[in-house]
N, C-alpha and C positions, 0 to 999 in steps of 0.2 A: 553501490546496489543494484544491482543485476535487474535488470528488467527482460521478461522475455514472455512475447505476444504470439500466441498460434491459434487459431481460428479464434474462438471466442473463450482462450483463457488468457489469463492476464497473469502473471508470477512473477511478484519479488522475491528478490533474498540479499537480506544482509547483512555485512561480516558486523565481525566484535566492536568498531570502533562504530559503524554505521546503528548497530544496537544501542550502544550506550549513549550516542547525540540522541536517539528517538526518544530513551528513557528519561536523559533531561531536559531535554528541548519540547517535544511531544512531534515533532518533526523531522524527515527528515528529506533529502530530495537529490535529486540527480540531472543531468541533464547531456542531449544526444545533438549534435552541433550537425546542419545539413548543408551551410554553406558561410559564404564568408559574412554575410549579413547576421548581425544580433538576433532580429528574428525568424531566420530560420535555422528554430534549433525546437525539440519538444522537452518540456521538462517534466521530470517524471517525479510525483511525493507520496509518501505513507505520511499519513498524520493522527494523530489521535485526540479525540472527542474531549469536551471540557469533564472534567469531573462530575458534578453536579447533575448535568444531562444524561437521562432516562431516556431507553431508546421507547419508542410508540409501540403498541399493539400492532399496528400496520404500516411500521417503518422496518425496514432492512435493520439488520445487526453492521454489515458492513455495507459502506457506498462507496459505490464510482463518481467523482465530478469530471466533466473532460469538456474543454474549450480547446478552440485550435492553437494549438503548441504548449499546452497544460493537460496534464492527467494526474487526479489525486487520488487514490485509497483513502478511505476513511475511516476509522476503528475505532468503536467503542472504547469507552476510559477504563473497563473496567477488564475487556478483553486485552486491551493493550498493556496493561498492569500485570492480568496473570503471565502473560506469553513472555516479557521482559523479564519478569522475576520468577518464572521458573526452567525446567529445564526441557521445558514443551520446547518443542522444537519450530512449530510453526501452525496454522491454523486453516482452513480453508471455508469458503462461500459461494454459494450458486446464487446469484444475482438473477433475477426474475427482469425478463425485457418484453418486446413486442411479439406476439404473434409465436406464443408459445417456445421463444427462445433464450437462454440465461448465459450469462458472462459467467466463469469460473475465476473465481479468486484465489490462488494462492499466496501466503505471505511465509516466507521461512527465514529461521535462523542460518546463515552461512558459513559457519565457523570454523572449516577447515580454510576457509580459503586464506593463502598466503601473499597474496597481491597488493 
């Protein structure tokens, strides 16, 4: 899975194999290692919500959970299912942050990827 971070934009691109894994397991993750110590890494993941869960009116449809060393993009079940099962290439969401800022989240299929 490719991760691109630029200013307040977070972009994930999944290969066909990663898309298949996400469809089957509801989660796919990657990691970037920054040193010899296993703790010196950033794990990033795309995770699908559970089927019965419904988005509440005041809840964002796509969410990001961040803690040191781990970044997870959470996608509602229905949105993930539609994206995986159709020819829809991707989806985006502007997540409101403090002080009138937004985090733009892009999730896309990278089906032409051959590596």
